N, C-alpha and C positions, 0 to 999 in steps of 0.2 A: 459209791456217789453220797453224797452229805444229808438227811434226811430229816426233813420234819415232821412230826403226828405233832397231831390230836386228834385226841381220847374225853367227847362226851359224857353229861355228863350220868344217863344210861348204860356208858359204857362200862365207866366206871365205879357199879352204883353199888356194890356189892365186895365184900374183902374177896369173896370166888374169882368178879369179876376183873377186880384190879389183878387178882394171880392171874386170869387166862393175859388180861395186858403184857403183866413182865413176857408172857412164856411168847407171845408173839412179838415183843420187840427185840427180847433175844432171838429170836427168829430172825429175825430181819439183820443183826447183828451178829448172827453169824453167819451171812450172806457177802462178810465182806465192808456193808455197812456204814456210815459215821451216823452216832441217831442222837436227835433234838425233841425231848419232849416233851407237848404241851400238854398240862390236862384244868380240866374243868371238876366243881365240886361233885362230889358223889350225890345220884338225883335224889331231892329231895332235901338236902342241906342247907342251898337258898332262901329258899322259902321258910320254912321252919327257921331259920335266923330273925328272920326278919318276922316274922310270928312274935319271937321274942323281942324283938328293937320295939314293934307293937301296942303289947301289951302295958309297958308304960308309957307312949305317950303315940297318938294316930299319927301324930308329921317328923317321926323323929330326926335329928340335925344328922345332915348330910354327910358332913367331915365323920363322922362315929359311926354310921351307915359300913363306910365304906371299910372303915377297918373290921367294923365286925364280920363285913359280907368276902373280904379277904379272905379272911382265916379258913374257910369254903376249899376254897383252889391250894391250901397252905397243907391241911390235915393229908389232903390227896397225894401231892407230888413226892409227900413225905412217906409214905404209907408205900407208892410204887417203887421209890429208890428203898427203900429197904423187900423188898419182895424182892428187884435184882438180883439185889448185894447178896440175899440169904440165895440164888441160885448161882449167886457163883463168878455175879461179873461185876465191874465199881460204877457208882452211879452214885448219884450226887440231884438234892433237889436244893431249887435255887426259890427264891419268893420274887417277885417286878421286881421285887429294888433292889436282888443279887446278881438280875438278867442285864443291870441297867436298863430297865424301860421308866425312862421320865418323861409326866405326861403336864398335859395343866391342871388348873385348880378345877376344872367344872366337876364338880362330888357324883360321884353316880352316875354321869356321862363323860368321863374324862375323855381325850385325844391324844393321842401318841405323837410325842414332841421329837425325841429324839432315843439311841437302843444304842449303849456302847454293846460291843459285842464282846468287845476282850476278855470277861467270865465266861461266858462261854464258849468261847474261841478255844481257851488258854485248856477248861476242861478237857476238851474233845483230843486235844492234839494229845494228852495224857493219857487217851483210850477210854474217857469216861465216858456213861453215860447220862444225861442233863436232860434232869426230869426237870419243867421251872412252871409254876403257878401261874394256870393261865387269868386274863381278866384283870389285870391288875398291874400298880406302877406307885412311882412317887412323884408329886411335882417340887420343886425348886425346893419349895421350904421342907423336903421330908418328909410329908403325910403321902397314907397310904390314899392311892385316890382305885378309883375300881370303872369298868371302859362300861358299864350298861352289859343291859341281857346281850348275851351271845355273847362276849366280846373276848370269850377264850376262843375263837375263833380266829380274833383279831387281833392278837399275839401273836399267834404262831405266824399266820401271814407273815407279820411284820418281822419278829425274828427271823424270821424265809428270808426276807429281804435285806435284811440287816448283814447277816452271817452269810451270803449267796448259793447257799443252798439249791441245790440244786430240783428239789422237789418239795412240797409240802401234802401231806395226807390226813385230811380231818375227815376221822370215824364218827358217827353217829351209830344210829342203830334201824335206817336204812341203808342199804347199798347203791347208791346214786342217784343220778338225776335222772324224772320220771318228768313219762308229757305232760302228766297232771299228776293227780293225787288217784291213786291205786283203793282210796279206803271207799271213792265216788267213783273209780269207773276202771274198774277191775280189768280195761282192756289196754290200759297202761302201760311204754312200753319207756326202759331204761337207756337213757343213751349215749352215747358209750363217748363223744364227744359234746362241747358247746364251749361259744364264746364266752368270754367275757360282759361283753355286752347281754348280751343275752338270759345268762345266768346273774344280773346287775337285777332287768325285769324282775324278772321272775323270781328274786327275794325278796320284790322291793313290791310286788306286785303281791307276798300272801306265801309264797312260797316256803315253807321255815329250817328249809336243806344246809341254807347255808345266811351268817346275820350277811346284810346289803353292805356296812361298812367296811368289809375283811375281804369281801368280792372288788371292789373298786378298792383300797390297797393292792390285792393281787396286783390286778390290772396296771395301774402307778407303778410298781415293783419290778413287772415282769417275771411274778412268780408261778409257775405254774404250780397249778390247786390235782385235786382226782380227791376226790368224794367216797367213797363205803364204808361200807358195816366192818363193824369190829369185831361181830356174830357167826363171818363167814368168809370162804375164802373166798369171794365173787368178784370179779373185775370193776370199775367202781365207774365213774365218770368223769374223764379229763374236762379241765377250764383252762381259756387256754385263748390268745389271740385269734382274732377271725380269721389274719390270714393263714394259717396254720392249719385252717379245715377247710378237705382237698374238697366236698359236698357241699353247697351252706344250702338248707333247709330252706323252703318258703312260710310253714311255720314249724317251733319244734317244740310249743308248748302251748296249753292253756291252765293259768294261773288263777287264782282265787282266795278272796281274800273278804275274810266276816269281822272282820278286827274294823270295821267303818261307820262313821255317823254322818248325813246332812244334816247340815247348818245353814240354815233359809235367811238373809235379811234381806227383810221387805218393807220397801218403801224409801231407800237411803237415801240422803241428800246427796245430790247428782253434783257435785265440787270439784278443783280440782285439786289432787290431792288425800281426797277422801279414799282409797284402798290405798294408800301409802300407809293414815294414818290405824287403820285396821290391821290392817297384814303384817306392821309395824306391830302392833302394843299384838298381836298372837306372839310375830317370833319374839318379841321380849319374855315372853313367857314361856318360850323355850317347846310352841305347840308347832307341830309337822304339819303343814296345809299340803295336801296333792290339786287334788283338782278343784279347781275355780271357775263358774260362768256368771255371765255378769248378763244381764238382758233389761229392757226398757221395763220403764215400771207402768207403760200401756195410758188407764184409766186414772192413776194417779200421779200422772200430774208431772208437762214436760221436765221441770226438775228434779222427778224421784227416778229411780234406778234400785234393782232387786238383784244383789250378792248371793250362789251357793257356792257353798265349798263341804271338802272331804275332810274328817280328820279323824285318826283313830279313837277309838270310842273308848280306853283307857283314857283320853284327855278332853275326852270332852265336857268334864265338871269344869274344869281345866279354860275351855273355851269360852263356856255360855258364860263364867265370872267375868270373860275379860271381857269378851261383846257391849254385857248388858251393857257397863256404861256409858256404853254409845247411843245406849236406848235410854239411858235418862238423863240423855243431854239433849235427849230429842234430835240424834242424828240418825237414825230407825225406828221407822214407826211398830215394828215388830220385829219378833224372831224364832222361825217354826225350826224345830228340830223333829229327827225321821231318825233315830237309830234300826229300825228293821232294814237294810239297807247291805246291797255287797258291792265286791266288784270285779267281776270277771274281767281276764284280758286275756289276749289273742297275743302269744311273743314270737318273732319269727325276723331273723335279718337278712330271711331272703324278698322279705318283703322291701324291703330296698332296690331289688330290680322288678317288681313284679306289679303288676293290679290287679284290683277285685277284691286284693283282703277285704279289704273293710265294706265291701259290698254285699261281700258271704258271709260280714260275719253278725251285718244288718239286716238280713233276709232271714238267716239260719230263726236269730230271734224270733223276727215277726213271725214265723211261722209257726213260733210257739207257741205267742201272746204272750208274748213276755213286753214287759211294758222298758226302753232305756231312759233314765230317765237325767243325765251327764254321761258326756262321751270326753277321752281326750286323744290322743294320740301318738304318737313318735314316730321316728323313723323303724322303728323294728315294735312294736307294739300297738295294739290297741285296746285303751281302757269301756271298760261299758257299767254305769250304775243303776242296778238293778234293785227290787223287791228281794230281798235275801230267800222268802221262802220258795224264787225258785233257784236260785241262784246254784244248787249240784247238777239240775235238771238243764241249765244252760252249761254247766262243763261237759258234760253229758253227750251233749247238741252238738259244741262246739268242736269239741273231740273228734264228731262221727265225720263232722264235715268238711273239715281238715286234712282228715282222713290217716288221726295220728296213732288208727289202734291197723293200719296195717305195714 
């Protein structure tokens, strides 16, 4: 088999851990598999580099930040290749450039446009284990770019698709995808298999096992993903097409996202195009908006409406700055911010063919006297915004209500 393995920051966090990864890689190679390894920076390294840059500037130039931050993964890839070679197997490390990864020029959040598989395939044919620095590429001008937080997952999936790998294994410090966060609900169970769509929802709704964009790309490129731990030999979770899953569970998991803030726009002038103007401005500022609810302004007047939406807390300051220009131009009467919220979500492909899932979620919240502020649904998920002080209680009660601990 041709296998791509990706090792995260905790898996390569020390020289001893890198040596353990080298041993695992060589064990897999000894079973006759051809290997491409993608690595993250050693744990804490990226944050350290960011702190160095912010010593000189609170808002460093993004193109320079990409060149700086990409160095962490290159260090890891070189060290792992050295460790593998020292144990008697030929290995070569490649930067994003060396691996043929070309991106757009959206520094710090670049998107992969093409991958030339020739350098990697050529090395594999020679019997060499290829170690690629994740999280990075180059744009058409040859400038180094990075793919955003968690981008090494994306590198691994994209490479697996480009070289036609049979499997892409994502190694982290957790041994698979669970029905919910085991730190919140100790009765959480590991899922042997989950669909791309369910994993995509779980990842976008707060589950930190895989980066959202990597799941999207895996689905697009038909890459079978397995997420597992580099700290033990336990079986992981397979992420694959829904039609390959024999028994589709009603609910697969409960996700929690505490990194949420609610923005309330009170007394918005109700005219054609106002929502387009507001959310267009947020999009131009690269602010990702999640839930949106528009309601009648009621006593505020016939031509007035209220709009509520949620954003990630770390983008709240940018969102406020973007919105205040509408208040200053008297298109919005008031802006209300609530950072003390959380989003709890019920996810499962079985919802497509079963009724009563939403009713059970709302009834469960009501029994615990948890007020639901906003609701968003899709074919396979129900998301509810609640006060964050009730978030872990909500996760545990929903987990029990859908019998995910059985």
